[in-house]
FIVEXTI-318595 format. One record per residue (C-alpha): x, y, z; residue in three letters. Coordinates in nm, 3 decimals. Layout:
BEGIN
<pt px="X" py="Y" pz="Z" res="ALA"/>
...
end
This chain:
BEGIN
<pt px="14.314" py="9.065" pz="13.670" res="UNK"/>
<pt px="14.131" py="9.051" pz="13.367" res="UNK"/>
<pt px="14.018" py="9.307" pz="13.168" res="UNK"/>
<pt px="13.700" py="9.263" pz="13.021" res="UNK"/>
<pt px="13.557" py="9.516" pz="12.795" res="UNK"/>
<pt px="13.217" py="9.630" pz="12.751" res="UNK"/>
<pt px="12.883" py="9.737" pz="12.562" res="UNK"/>
<pt px="12.630" py="9.954" pz="12.728" res="UNK"/>
<pt px="12.362" py="10.149" pz="12.731" res="UNK"/>
<pt px="12.331" py="10.478" pz="12.922" res="UNK"/>
<pt px="12.009" py="10.589" pz="13.085" res="UNK"/>
<pt px="11.943" py="10.862" pz="12.798" res="UNK"/>
<pt px="12.016" py="10.557" pz="12.576" res="UNK"/>
<pt px="12.345" py="10.644" pz="12.405" res="UNK"/>
<pt px="12.582" py="10.372" pz="12.355" res="UNK"/>
<pt px="12.909" py="10.325" pz="12.586" res="UNK"/>
<pt px="13.236" py="10.139" pz="12.556" res="UNK"/>
<pt px="13.515" py="10.102" pz="12.760" res="UNK"/>
<pt px="13.763" py="9.837" pz="12.931" res="UNK"/>
<pt px="13.709" py="9.784" pz="13.329" res="UNK"/>
<pt px="13.954" py="9.540" pz="13.565" res="UNK"/>
<pt px="13.725" py="9.215" pz="13.749" res="UNK"/>
<pt px="13.767" py="8.898" pz="13.890" res="UNK"/>
<pt px="13.466" py="8.736" pz="13.663" res="UNK"/>
<pt px="13.238" py="8.810" pz="13.436" res="UNK"/>
<pt px="12.949" py="8.853" pz="13.678" res="UNK"/>
<pt px="13.154" py="9.113" pz="13.857" res="UNK"/>
<pt px="13.232" py="9.296" pz="13.567" res="UNK"/>
<pt px="12.840" py="9.349" pz="13.450" res="UNK"/>
<pt px="12.826" py="9.411" pz="13.903" res="UNK"/>
<pt px="13.058" py="9.720" pz="13.831" res="UNK"/>
<pt px="12.862" py="9.844" pz="13.490" res="UNK"/>
<pt px="12.550" py="9.856" pz="13.657" res="UNK"/>
<pt px="12.713" py="10.037" pz="13.938" res="UNK"/>
<pt px="12.811" py="10.265" pz="13.668" res="UNK"/>
<pt px="12.424" py="10.354" pz="13.632" res="UNK"/>
<pt px="12.457" py="10.180" pz="13.279" res="UNK"/>
<pt px="12.235" py="9.882" pz="13.100" res="UNK"/>
<pt px="12.574" py="9.573" pz="12.948" res="UNK"/>
<pt px="12.404" py="9.441" pz="12.651" res="UNK"/>
<pt px="12.758" py="9.296" pz="12.595" res="UNK"/>
<pt px="13.088" py="9.205" pz="12.820" res="UNK"/>
<pt px="13.380" py="8.994" pz="12.688" res="UNK"/>
<pt px="13.724" py="8.947" pz="12.892" res="UNK"/>
<pt px="13.992" py="9.088" pz="12.638" res="UNK"/>
<pt px="14.248" py="8.785" pz="12.628" res="UNK"/>
<pt px="13.956" py="8.578" pz="12.529" res="UNK"/>
<pt px="13.849" py="8.785" pz="12.259" res="UNK"/>
<pt px="14.165" py="8.842" pz="12.128" res="UNK"/>
<pt px="14.235" py="8.454" pz="12.110" res="UNK"/>
<pt px="13.924" py="8.368" pz="11.979" res="UNK"/>
<pt px="14.036" py="8.651" pz="11.644" res="UNK"/>
<pt px="14.423" py="8.496" pz="11.641" res="UNK"/>
<pt px="14.149" py="8.132" pz="11.655" res="UNK"/>
<pt px="13.983" py="8.301" pz="11.327" res="UNK"/>
<pt px="14.311" py="8.422" pz="11.120" res="UNK"/>
<pt px="14.592" py="8.122" pz="11.271" res="UNK"/>
<pt px="14.828" py="8.221" pz="11.011" res="UNK"/>
<pt px="14.838" py="8.559" pz="11.177" res="UNK"/>
<pt px="15.085" py="8.480" pz="11.428" res="UNK"/>
<pt px="15.327" py="8.277" pz="11.224" res="UNK"/>
<pt px="15.674" py="8.409" pz="11.136" res="UNK"/>
<pt px="15.660" py="8.498" pz="10.774" res="UNK"/>
<pt px="15.377" py="8.420" pz="10.687" res="UNK"/>
<pt px="15.234" py="8.613" pz="10.403" res="UNK"/>
<pt px="14.899" py="8.757" pz="10.401" res="UNK"/>
<pt px="14.728" py="8.689" pz="10.141" res="UNK"/>
<pt px="14.569" py="8.940" pz="9.893" res="UNK"/>
<pt px="14.202" py="9.045" pz="9.800" res="UNK"/>
<pt px="13.901" py="9.167" pz="9.830" res="UNK"/>
<pt px="13.676" py="9.174" pz="10.160" res="UNK"/>
<pt px="13.334" py="9.032" pz="10.008" res="UNK"/>
<pt px="13.123" py="9.044" pz="10.381" res="UNK"/>
<pt px="12.881" py="9.272" pz="10.269" res="UNK"/>
<pt px="12.639" py="9.274" pz="10.503" res="UNK"/>
<pt px="12.223" py="9.356" pz="10.319" res="UNK"/>
<pt px="12.009" py="9.608" pz="10.499" res="UNK"/>
<pt px="11.661" py="9.341" pz="10.608" res="UNK"/>
<pt px="11.867" py="9.050" pz="10.557" res="UNK"/>
<pt px="12.096" py="8.813" pz="10.775" res="UNK"/>
<pt px="12.062" py="8.987" pz="11.071" res="UNK"/>
<pt px="11.743" py="8.936" pz="11.234" res="UNK"/>
<pt px="11.444" py="8.651" pz="11.310" res="UNK"/>
<pt px="11.144" py="8.604" pz="11.166" res="UNK"/>
<pt px="10.835" py="8.701" pz="11.399" res="UNK"/>
<pt px="10.703" py="8.366" pz="11.398" res="UNK"/>
<pt px="11.044" py="8.204" pz="11.454" res="UNK"/>
<pt px="11.061" py="8.341" pz="11.721" res="UNK"/>
<pt px="10.731" py="8.272" pz="11.866" res="UNK"/>
<pt px="10.813" py="7.902" pz="11.725" res="UNK"/>
<pt px="11.115" py="7.901" pz="11.955" res="UNK"/>
<pt px="10.941" py="8.055" pz="12.264" res="UNK"/>
<pt px="10.689" py="7.789" pz="12.239" res="UNK"/>
<pt px="10.902" py="7.538" pz="12.181" res="UNK"/>
<pt px="11.182" py="7.668" pz="12.514" res="UNK"/>
<pt px="10.845" py="7.714" pz="12.731" res="UNK"/>
<pt px="10.722" py="7.375" pz="12.665" res="UNK"/>
<pt px="11.144" py="7.271" pz="12.774" res="UNK"/>
<pt px="11.101" py="7.454" pz="13.115" res="UNK"/>
<pt px="10.775" py="7.371" pz="13.230" res="UNK"/>
<pt px="10.822" py="6.986" pz="13.143" res="UNK"/>
<pt px="11.123" py="7.051" pz="13.440" res="UNK"/>
<pt px="11.428" py="7.058" pz="13.177" res="UNK"/>
<pt px="11.726" py="7.248" pz="13.261" res="UNK"/>
<pt px="11.708" py="7.619" pz="13.062" res="UNK"/>
<pt px="12.106" py="7.595" pz="12.960" res="UNK"/>
<pt px="11.956" py="7.217" pz="12.841" res="UNK"/>
<pt px="11.704" py="7.283" pz="12.695" res="UNK"/>
<pt px="11.851" py="7.638" pz="12.460" res="UNK"/>
<pt px="12.079" py="7.286" pz="12.395" res="UNK"/>
<pt px="11.871" py="7.113" pz="12.280" res="UNK"/>
<pt px="11.668" py="7.353" pz="12.089" res="UNK"/>
<pt px="11.998" py="7.532" pz="11.940" res="UNK"/>
<pt px="12.115" py="7.119" pz="11.784" res="UNK"/>
<pt px="11.728" py="7.177" pz="11.569" res="UNK"/>
<pt px="11.717" py="7.498" pz="11.518" res="UNK"/>
<pt px="11.720" py="7.599" pz="11.090" res="UNK"/>
<pt px="11.770" py="7.953" pz="11.109" res="UNK"/>
<pt px="12.103" py="8.013" pz="11.078" res="UNK"/>
<pt px="12.086" py="8.369" pz="11.259" res="UNK"/>
<pt px="11.891" py="8.222" pz="11.562" res="UNK"/>
<pt px="12.102" py="7.903" pz="11.636" res="UNK"/>
<pt px="12.414" py="8.131" pz="11.666" res="UNK"/>
<pt px="12.212" py="8.386" pz="11.954" res="UNK"/>
<pt px="12.070" py="8.050" pz="12.107" res="UNK"/>
<pt px="12.504" py="7.939" pz="12.125" res="UNK"/>
<pt px="12.565" py="8.360" pz="12.241" res="UNK"/>
<pt px="12.279" py="8.237" pz="12.508" res="UNK"/>
<pt px="12.439" py="7.913" pz="12.601" res="UNK"/>
<pt px="12.734" py="8.042" pz="12.631" res="UNK"/>
<pt px="12.647" py="8.310" pz="12.828" res="UNK"/>
<pt px="12.442" py="8.093" pz="13.099" res="UNK"/>
<pt px="12.677" py="7.873" pz="13.128" res="UNK"/>
<pt px="12.945" py="8.211" pz="13.261" res="UNK"/>
<pt px="12.707" py="8.261" pz="13.483" res="UNK"/>
<pt px="12.493" py="8.510" pz="13.368" res="UNK"/>
<pt px="12.131" py="8.556" pz="13.399" res="UNK"/>
<pt px="11.879" py="8.468" pz="13.099" res="UNK"/>
<pt px="11.749" py="8.794" pz="13.073" res="UNK"/>
<pt px="12.112" py="8.983" pz="13.048" res="UNK"/>
<pt px="12.171" py="8.685" pz="12.786" res="UNK"/>
<pt px="11.857" py="8.827" pz="12.554" res="UNK"/>
<pt px="11.954" py="9.214" pz="12.640" res="UNK"/>
<pt px="12.310" py="9.137" pz="12.460" res="UNK"/>
<pt px="12.066" py="9.082" pz="12.122" res="UNK"/>
<pt px="11.791" py="9.395" pz="12.114" res="UNK"/>
<pt px="11.743" py="9.340" pz="11.797" res="UNK"/>
<pt px="11.597" py="9.048" pz="11.842" res="UNK"/>
<pt px="11.506" py="9.057" pz="12.195" res="UNK"/>
<pt px="11.304" py="9.368" pz="12.259" res="UNK"/>
<pt px="11.248" py="9.509" pz="12.579" res="UNK"/>
<pt px="10.912" py="9.381" pz="12.622" res="UNK"/>
<pt px="11.067" py="9.009" pz="12.613" res="UNK"/>
<pt px="11.339" py="9.100" pz="12.848" res="UNK"/>
<pt px="11.175" py="9.274" pz="13.099" res="UNK"/>
<pt px="10.903" py="8.997" pz="13.126" res="UNK"/>
<pt px="11.194" py="8.654" pz="13.146" res="UNK"/>
<pt px="11.378" py="8.916" pz="13.425" res="UNK"/>
<pt px="11.057" py="8.921" pz="13.620" res="UNK"/>
<pt px="11.000" py="8.532" pz="13.572" res="UNK"/>
<pt px="11.355" py="8.516" pz="13.733" res="UNK"/>
<pt px="11.328" py="8.695" pz="14.016" res="UNK"/>
<pt px="10.980" py="8.575" pz="14.122" res="UNK"/>
<pt px="11.089" py="8.197" pz="13.994" res="UNK"/>
<pt px="10.802" py="8.120" pz="13.794" res="UNK"/>
<pt px="11.042" py="8.168" pz="13.425" res="UNK"/>
<pt px="10.831" py="7.913" pz="13.268" res="UNK"/>
<pt px="10.506" py="8.058" pz="13.370" res="UNK"/>
<pt px="10.629" py="8.416" pz="13.214" res="UNK"/>
<pt px="10.749" py="8.158" pz="12.896" res="UNK"/>
<pt px="10.439" py="8.054" pz="12.852" res="UNK"/>
<pt px="10.281" py="8.376" pz="12.862" res="UNK"/>
<pt px="10.528" py="8.555" pz="12.631" res="UNK"/>
<pt px="10.429" py="8.236" pz="12.378" res="UNK"/>
<pt px="10.072" py="8.272" pz="12.394" res="UNK"/>
<pt px="10.135" py="8.666" pz="12.338" res="UNK"/>
<pt px="10.360" py="8.613" pz="12.057" res="UNK"/>
<pt px="10.082" py="8.367" pz="11.897" res="UNK"/>
<pt px="9.803" py="8.595" pz="11.917" res="UNK"/>
<pt px="10.010" py="8.877" pz="11.772" res="UNK"/>
<pt px="10.115" py="8.659" pz="11.531" res="UNK"/>
<pt px="9.772" py="8.572" pz="11.420" res="UNK"/>
<pt px="9.639" py="8.928" pz="11.434" res="UNK"/>
<pt px="9.923" py="9.036" pz="11.191" res="UNK"/>
<pt px="9.872" py="8.738" pz="10.990" res="UNK"/>
<pt px="9.447" py="8.827" pz="10.933" res="UNK"/>
<pt px="9.508" py="9.198" pz="10.843" res="UNK"/>
<pt px="9.768" py="9.101" pz="10.560" res="UNK"/>
<pt px="9.551" py="8.830" pz="10.435" res="UNK"/>
<pt px="9.295" py="9.137" pz="10.388" res="UNK"/>
<pt px="9.542" py="9.382" pz="10.275" res="UNK"/>
<pt px="9.641" py="9.122" pz="10.001" res="UNK"/>
<pt px="9.305" py="9.133" pz="9.726" res="UNK"/>
<pt px="9.373" py="9.515" pz="9.734" res="UNK"/>
<pt px="9.679" py="9.518" pz="9.675" res="UNK"/>
<pt px="9.664" py="9.287" pz="9.417" res="UNK"/>
<pt px="9.403" py="9.443" pz="9.230" res="UNK"/>
<pt px="9.643" py="9.769" pz="9.291" res="UNK"/>
<pt px="9.920" py="9.597" pz="9.089" res="UNK"/>
<pt px="9.625" py="9.455" pz="8.784" res="UNK"/>
<pt px="9.511" py="9.805" pz="8.764" res="UNK"/>
<pt px="9.896" py="10.014" pz="8.733" res="UNK"/>
<pt px="9.970" py="9.704" pz="8.514" res="UNK"/>
<pt px="9.644" py="9.724" pz="8.234" res="UNK"/>
<pt px="9.719" py="10.142" pz="8.275" res="UNK"/>
<pt px="10.039" py="10.150" pz="8.127" res="UNK"/>
<pt px="9.964" py="9.892" pz="7.891" res="UNK"/>
<pt px="9.675" py="10.087" pz="7.797" res="UNK"/>
<pt px="9.870" py="10.443" pz="7.797" res="UNK"/>
<pt px="10.234" py="10.294" pz="7.611" res="UNK"/>
<pt px="10.068" py="10.025" pz="7.374" res="UNK"/>
<pt px="9.709" py="10.050" pz="7.301" res="UNK"/>
<pt px="9.652" py="10.466" pz="7.330" res="UNK"/>
<pt px="9.945" py="10.521" pz="7.038" res="UNK"/>
<pt px="9.798" py="10.251" pz="6.805" res="UNK"/>
<pt px="9.484" py="10.427" pz="6.809" res="UNK"/>
<pt px="9.645" py="10.753" pz="6.779" res="UNK"/>
<pt px="9.790" py="10.679" pz="6.449" res="UNK"/>
<pt px="9.396" py="10.553" pz="6.308" res="UNK"/>
<pt px="9.276" py="10.848" pz="6.389" res="UNK"/>
<pt px="9.531" py="11.014" pz="6.258" res="UNK"/>
<pt px="9.386" py="10.918" pz="5.939" res="UNK"/>
<pt px="9.028" py="10.863" pz="5.979" res="UNK"/>
<pt px="8.992" py="11.235" pz="6.086" res="UNK"/>
<pt px="8.974" py="11.410" pz="5.790" res="UNK"/>
<pt px="9.015" py="11.779" pz="5.996" res="UNK"/>
<pt px="8.780" py="11.651" pz="6.225" res="UNK"/>
<pt px="8.875" py="11.797" pz="6.564" res="UNK"/>
<pt px="8.896" py="11.497" pz="6.816" res="UNK"/>
<pt px="8.686" py="11.551" pz="7.169" res="UNK"/>
<pt px="8.874" py="11.744" pz="7.418" res="UNK"/>
<pt px="8.846" py="11.403" pz="7.694" res="UNK"/>
<pt px="9.028" py="11.195" pz="7.436" res="UNK"/>
<pt px="9.285" py="11.461" pz="7.357" res="UNK"/>
<pt px="9.357" py="11.529" pz="7.707" res="UNK"/>
<pt px="9.406" py="11.080" pz="7.738" res="UNK"/>
<pt px="9.617" py="11.098" pz="7.448" res="UNK"/>
<pt px="9.831" py="11.378" pz="7.591" res="UNK"/>
<pt px="9.869" py="11.212" pz="7.896" res="UNK"/>
<pt px="10.023" py="10.879" pz="7.707" res="UNK"/>
<pt px="10.232" py="11.138" pz="7.500" res="UNK"/>
<pt px="10.421" py="11.287" pz="7.799" res="UNK"/>
<pt px="10.445" py="10.945" pz="7.928" res="UNK"/>
<pt px="10.579" py="10.774" pz="7.655" res="UNK"/>
<pt px="10.833" py="11.049" pz="7.575" res="UNK"/>
<pt px="10.894" py="11.079" pz="7.940" res="UNK"/>
<pt px="10.913" py="10.705" pz="8.087" res="UNK"/>
<pt px="11.277" py="10.771" pz="8.301" res="UNK"/>
<pt px="11.145" py="11.073" pz="8.372" res="UNK"/>
<pt px="10.815" py="10.948" pz="8.475" res="UNK"/>
<pt px="10.979" py="10.628" pz="8.678" res="UNK"/>
<pt px="11.217" py="10.879" pz="8.842" res="UNK"/>
<pt px="10.921" py="11.093" pz="9.006" res="UNK"/>
<pt px="10.687" py="10.873" pz="9.087" res="UNK"/>
<pt px="10.993" py="10.727" pz="9.302" res="UNK"/>
<pt px="11.104" py="11.036" pz="9.426" res="UNK"/>
<pt px="10.744" py="11.099" pz="9.526" res="UNK"/>
<pt px="10.771" py="10.767" pz="9.739" res="UNK"/>
<pt px="11.093" py="10.845" pz="9.902" res="UNK"/>
<pt px="10.963" py="11.167" pz="10.047" res="UNK"/>
<pt px="10.690" py="11.020" pz="10.166" res="UNK"/>
<pt px="10.910" py="10.766" pz="10.353" res="UNK"/>
<pt px="11.155" py="11.028" pz="10.489" res="UNK"/>
<pt px="10.855" py="11.238" pz="10.618" res="UNK"/>
<pt px="10.717" py="10.966" pz="10.791" res="UNK"/>
<pt px="11.019" py="10.950" pz="10.982" res="UNK"/>
<pt px="10.969" py="11.236" pz="11.083" res="UNK"/>
<pt px="10.839" py="11.345" pz="11.440" res="UNK"/>
<pt px="10.530" py="11.511" pz="11.286" res="UNK"/>
<pt px="10.539" py="11.331" pz="10.988" res="UNK"/>
<pt px="10.494" py="11.070" pz="11.164" res="UNK"/>
<pt px="10.240" py="11.169" pz="11.399" res="UNK"/>
<pt px="9.991" py="11.322" pz="11.114" res="UNK"/>
<pt px="10.027" py="10.948" pz="10.923" res="UNK"/>
<pt px="9.931" py="10.730" pz="11.255" res="UNK"/>
<pt px="9.627" py="11.011" pz="11.290" res="UNK"/>
<pt px="9.527" py="10.946" pz="10.904" res="UNK"/>
<pt px="9.550" py="10.524" pz="11.019" res="UNK"/>
<pt px="9.335" py="10.564" pz="11.267" res="UNK"/>
<pt px="9.099" py="10.829" pz="11.108" res="UNK"/>
<pt px="9.061" py="10.671" pz="10.790" res="UNK"/>
<pt px="8.768" py="10.552" pz="10.641" res="UNK"/>
<pt px="8.763" py="10.125" pz="10.620" res="UNK"/>
<pt px="9.032" py="10.087" pz="10.697" res="UNK"/>
<pt px="9.099" py="10.339" pz="11.030" res="UNK"/>
<pt px="8.901" py="10.092" pz="11.244" res="UNK"/>
<pt px="9.100" py="9.765" pz="11.182" res="UNK"/>
<pt px="9.399" py="10.026" pz="11.272" res="UNK"/>
<pt px="9.252" py="10.138" pz="11.551" res="UNK"/>
<pt px="9.145" py="9.763" pz="11.698" res="UNK"/>
<pt px="9.474" py="9.596" pz="11.616" res="UNK"/>
<pt px="9.624" py="9.897" pz="11.833" res="UNK"/>
<pt px="9.374" py="9.878" pz="12.156" res="UNK"/>
<pt px="9.412" py="9.538" pz="12.156" res="UNK"/>
<pt px="9.862" py="9.493" pz="12.144" res="UNK"/>
<pt px="9.793" py="9.797" pz="12.400" res="UNK"/>
<pt px="9.589" py="9.606" pz="12.661" res="UNK"/>
<pt px="9.719" py="9.272" pz="12.579" res="UNK"/>
<pt px="10.077" py="9.413" pz="12.615" res="UNK"/>
<pt px="9.991" py="9.606" pz="12.986" res="UNK"/>
<pt px="9.844" py="9.294" pz="13.100" res="UNK"/>
<pt px="10.073" py="9.002" pz="13.011" res="UNK"/>
<pt px="10.362" py="9.269" pz="13.192" res="UNK"/>
<pt px="10.141" py="9.352" pz="13.491" res="UNK"/>
<pt px="10.065" py="8.993" pz="13.534" res="UNK"/>
<pt px="10.407" py="8.824" pz="13.526" res="UNK"/>
<pt px="10.530" py="9.111" pz="13.777" res="UNK"/>
<pt px="10.681" py="9.366" pz="13.617" res="UNK"/>
<pt px="10.616" py="9.684" pz="13.746" res="UNK"/>
<pt px="10.337" py="9.903" pz="13.634" res="UNK"/>
<pt px="10.588" py="10.236" pz="13.575" res="UNK"/>
<pt px="10.808" py="9.968" pz="13.386" res="UNK"/>
<pt px="10.538" py="9.810" pz="13.208" res="UNK"/>
<pt px="10.349" py="10.148" pz="13.047" res="UNK"/>
<pt px="10.769" py="10.262" pz="12.865" res="UNK"/>
<pt px="10.808" py="9.959" pz="12.737" res="UNK"/>
<pt px="10.422" py="9.953" pz="12.606" res="UNK"/>
<pt px="10.522" py="10.292" pz="12.517" res="UNK"/>
<pt px="10.783" py="10.207" pz="12.301" res="UNK"/>
<pt px="10.630" py="9.930" pz="12.129" res="UNK"/>
<pt px="10.311" py="10.081" pz="12.060" res="UNK"/>
<pt px="10.344" py="10.090" pz="11.704" res="UNK"/>
<pt px="10.103" py="10.445" pz="11.693" res="UNK"/>
<pt px="10.276" py="10.791" pz="11.796" res="UNK"/>
<pt px="9.883" py="10.864" pz="11.883" res="UNK"/>
<pt px="9.866" py="10.582" pz="12.119" res="UNK"/>
<pt px="10.187" py="10.609" pz="12.260" res="UNK"/>
<pt px="10.154" py="10.968" pz="12.382" res="UNK"/>
<pt px="9.870" py="10.858" pz="12.570" res="UNK"/>
<pt px="10.050" py="10.586" pz="12.710" res="UNK"/>
<pt px="10.259" py="10.844" pz="12.766" res="UNK"/>
<pt px="9.981" py="11.018" pz="12.949" res="UNK"/>
<pt px="9.870" py="10.766" pz="13.134" res="UNK"/>
<pt px="10.257" py="10.709" pz="13.308" res="UNK"/>
<pt px="10.306" py="11.033" pz="13.418" res="UNK"/>
<pt px="9.924" py="11.055" pz="13.553" res="UNK"/>
<pt px="10.047" py="10.703" pz="13.782" res="UNK"/>
<pt px="10.405" py="10.840" pz="13.851" res="UNK"/>
<pt px="10.183" py="11.114" pz="14.087" res="UNK"/>
<pt px="9.921" py="10.845" pz="14.223" res="UNK"/>
<pt px="9.656" py="10.915" pz="13.969" res="UNK"/>
<pt px="9.398" py="10.671" pz="13.830" res="UNK"/>
<pt px="9.477" py="10.497" pz="13.449" res="UNK"/>
<pt px="9.130" py="10.629" pz="13.346" res="UNK"/>
<pt px="9.127" py="11.003" pz="13.301" res="UNK"/>
<pt px="9.472" py="11.043" pz="13.044" res="UNK"/>
<pt px="9.328" py="10.735" pz="12.855" res="UNK"/>
<pt px="8.974" py="10.909" pz="12.826" res="UNK"/>
<pt px="9.150" py="11.239" pz="12.750" res="UNK"/>
<pt px="9.313" py="11.112" pz="12.481" res="UNK"/>
<pt px="8.991" py="11.052" pz="12.274" res="UNK"/>
<pt px="9.160" py="10.693" pz="12.089" res="UNK"/>
<pt px="8.958" py="10.455" pz="12.283" res="UNK"/>
<pt px="8.638" py="10.379" pz="12.308" res="UNK"/>
<pt px="8.419" py="10.435" pz="12.662" res="UNK"/>
<pt px="8.372" py="10.060" pz="12.683" res="UNK"/>
<pt px="8.746" py="10.002" pz="12.725" res="UNK"/>
<pt px="8.769" py="10.270" pz="12.968" res="UNK"/>
<pt px="8.511" py="10.193" pz="13.156" res="UNK"/>
<pt px="8.621" py="9.813" pz="13.194" res="UNK"/>
<pt px="9.003" py="9.945" pz="13.296" res="UNK"/>
<pt px="8.816" py="10.191" pz="13.534" res="UNK"/>
<pt px="8.627" py="9.878" pz="13.693" res="UNK"/>
<pt px="8.947" py="9.641" pz="13.665" res="UNK"/>
<pt px="9.185" py="9.918" pz="13.845" res="UNK"/>
<pt px="8.907" py="9.971" pz="14.166" res="UNK"/>
<pt px="8.890" py="9.606" pz="14.179" res="UNK"/>
<pt px="9.240" py="9.579" pz="14.185" res="UNK"/>
<pt px="9.195" py="9.314" pz="13.904" res="UNK"/>
<pt px="9.338" py="9.519" pz="13.614" res="UNK"/>
<pt px="9.573" py="9.285" pz="13.458" res="UNK"/>
<pt px="9.268" py="9.024" pz="13.416" res="UNK"/>
<pt px="9.061" py="9.366" pz="13.279" res="UNK"/>
<pt px="9.341" py="9.379" pz="13.037" res="UNK"/>
<pt px="9.342" py="9.044" pz="12.896" res="UNK"/>
<pt px="8.965" py="9.044" pz="12.846" res="UNK"/>
<pt px="8.959" py="9.355" pz="12.673" res="UNK"/>
<pt px="9.244" py="9.241" pz="12.440" res="UNK"/>
<pt px="9.047" py="8.918" pz="12.334" res="UNK"/>
<pt px="8.744" py="9.076" pz="12.289" res="UNK"/>
<pt px="8.957" py="9.313" pz="12.085" res="UNK"/>
<pt px="9.089" py="9.053" pz="11.878" res="UNK"/>
<pt px="8.688" py="8.886" pz="11.774" res="UNK"/>
<pt px="8.667" py="9.246" pz="11.740" res="UNK"/>
<pt px="8.896" py="9.251" pz="11.469" res="UNK"/>
<pt px="8.840" py="8.961" pz="11.322" res="UNK"/>
<pt px="8.499" py="9.151" pz="11.261" res="UNK"/>
<pt px="8.632" py="9.429" pz="11.151" res="UNK"/>
<pt px="8.888" py="9.261" pz="10.907" res="UNK"/>
<pt px="8.573" py="9.101" pz="10.695" res="UNK"/>
<pt px="8.404" py="9.478" pz="10.717" res="UNK"/>
<pt px="8.692" py="9.596" pz="10.527" res="UNK"/>
<pt px="8.758" py="9.329" pz="10.268" res="UNK"/>
<pt px="8.356" py="9.317" pz="10.173" res="UNK"/>
<pt px="8.414" py="9.701" pz="10.145" res="UNK"/>
<pt px="8.702" py="9.703" pz="9.960" res="UNK"/>
<pt px="8.620" py="9.424" pz="9.728" res="UNK"/>
<pt px="8.342" py="9.633" pz="9.556" res="UNK"/>
<pt px="8.546" py="10.007" pz="9.572" res="UNK"/>
<pt px="8.879" py="9.814" pz="9.403" res="UNK"/>
<pt px="8.648" py="9.678" pz="9.119" res="UNK"/>
<pt px="8.475" py="10.030" pz="9.111" res="UNK"/>
<pt px="8.774" py="10.184" pz="9.091" res="UNK"/>
<pt px="8.946" py="9.972" pz="8.849" res="UNK"/>
<pt px="8.656" py="9.959" pz="8.616" res="UNK"/>
<pt px="8.654" py="10.344" pz="8.627" res="UNK"/>
<pt px="8.986" py="10.351" pz="8.508" res="UNK"/>
<pt px="9.006" py="10.155" pz="8.241" res="UNK"/>
<pt px="8.638" py="10.211" pz="8.129" res="UNK"/>
<pt px="8.765" py="10.606" pz="8.134" res="UNK"/>
<pt px="9.039" py="10.510" pz="7.898" res="UNK"/>
<pt px="8.802" py="10.261" pz="7.697" res="UNK"/>
<pt px="8.550" py="10.600" pz="7.639" res="UNK"/>
<pt px="8.809" py="10.826" pz="7.534" res="UNK"/>
<pt px="8.875" py="10.580" pz="7.230" res="UNK"/>
<pt px="8.576" py="10.523" pz="7.077" res="UNK"/>
<pt px="8.429" py="10.886" pz="7.112" res="UNK"/>
<pt px="8.592" py="11.023" pz="6.822" res="UNK"/>
<pt px="8.518" py="10.675" pz="6.626" res="UNK"/>
<pt px="8.103" py="10.714" pz="6.772" res="UNK"/>
<pt px="8.158" py="11.119" pz="6.632" res="UNK"/>
<pt px="8.320" py="10.946" pz="6.292" res="UNK"/>
<pt px="7.962" py="10.763" pz="6.260" res="UNK"/>
<pt px="7.752" py="11.030" pz="6.372" res="UNK"/>
<pt px="7.935" py="11.277" pz="6.108" res="UNK"/>
<pt px="7.885" py="10.994" pz="5.882" res="UNK"/>
<pt px="7.495" py="10.978" pz="5.905" res="UNK"/>
<pt px="7.462" py="11.332" pz="5.877" res="UNK"/>
<pt px="7.626" py="11.328" pz="5.586" res="UNK"/>
<pt px="7.412" py="11.063" pz="5.400" res="UNK"/>
<pt px="7.087" py="11.233" pz="5.584" res="UNK"/>
<pt px="7.148" py="11.580" pz="5.416" res="UNK"/>
<pt px="7.216" py="11.398" pz="5.056" res="UNK"/>
<pt px="6.901" py="11.259" pz="5.034" res="UNK"/>
end
């Protein structure tokens, strides 16, 4: 009987590895599931060895010499291991179109594999095709690539397979991804201007502090005649001397502050504080809040309307919320539904969701049309996001201009104060002589 090596996740989310004997891959998947594990990869041991021997044919030759050298197969984090959301959205839409047109799933994936330009997704599509061809379901094949296809994607596909409406679910999934991509693009476009202004401001400050101010200092040294410089000018020059004399230390300090901040927001408490700050900060807070609510309602509505059980859907929504405050509210909703209570009460208690959302969810629960109501809320908040982004942009533009003017203007004033004092002094001396 052939042996299969498996990689699976237990109920606590820990990875488990092992080997089992089974007549086929499907039987191996079933036996792993009986062990209360969620399989992510199951490969026949003999085939895995055969593949490795094909990759290195010289290894099986008697007397073959091993080539000496350095293995340069370096993996850089963030490069080569993932698929961009835009590429994944396009793939989902194309697959939904092909399946909806009556093309078999396996053939559709083969067609998309041939035309796919992304090498990572092309390789994954090959793996998916092989897994489906070997007897696995599409959702089981997707689950073997958790870095590309998240739990929302896998569970929606699984619900579509169980209900026999895979083409409908794929269409809903592609629409969901397109909406999310659209909102993300709007927020990124809105943040481009303030980020560009900040970069320009930092560059101008660097030039003034490192190059311009020292030149003025030399001029003031020759014109001062023992007269003390104004306190504000001395303060600006002292900052310039500190930065110029400790450029490396300044850079290290800035880098250390950034690293400490990044490490802090990765902690449980730090993430909570940072996510709460993003929701409460003026100008940007309303945009973050509306995006989070739109994402929550659209995700939950899409999952439930696709046939995913409500408790499982809430678990997925909590994991994909992107904000700890929203995730905590969803956890409270999960516990409430688990105990047979309503969704409305914990949403209201969280203090995150506006009264309109709570009222619409309440109506959806009472009428039995919760998924449709969730989608209506999401559509409404998509429009709200557009308005919030426009308002944020209109407010940030003058704020950033004023900020840049204050910084640069302060330095300019500091440099001209001694000249003004000098001219006043010369005017006073000429008056005394007369």
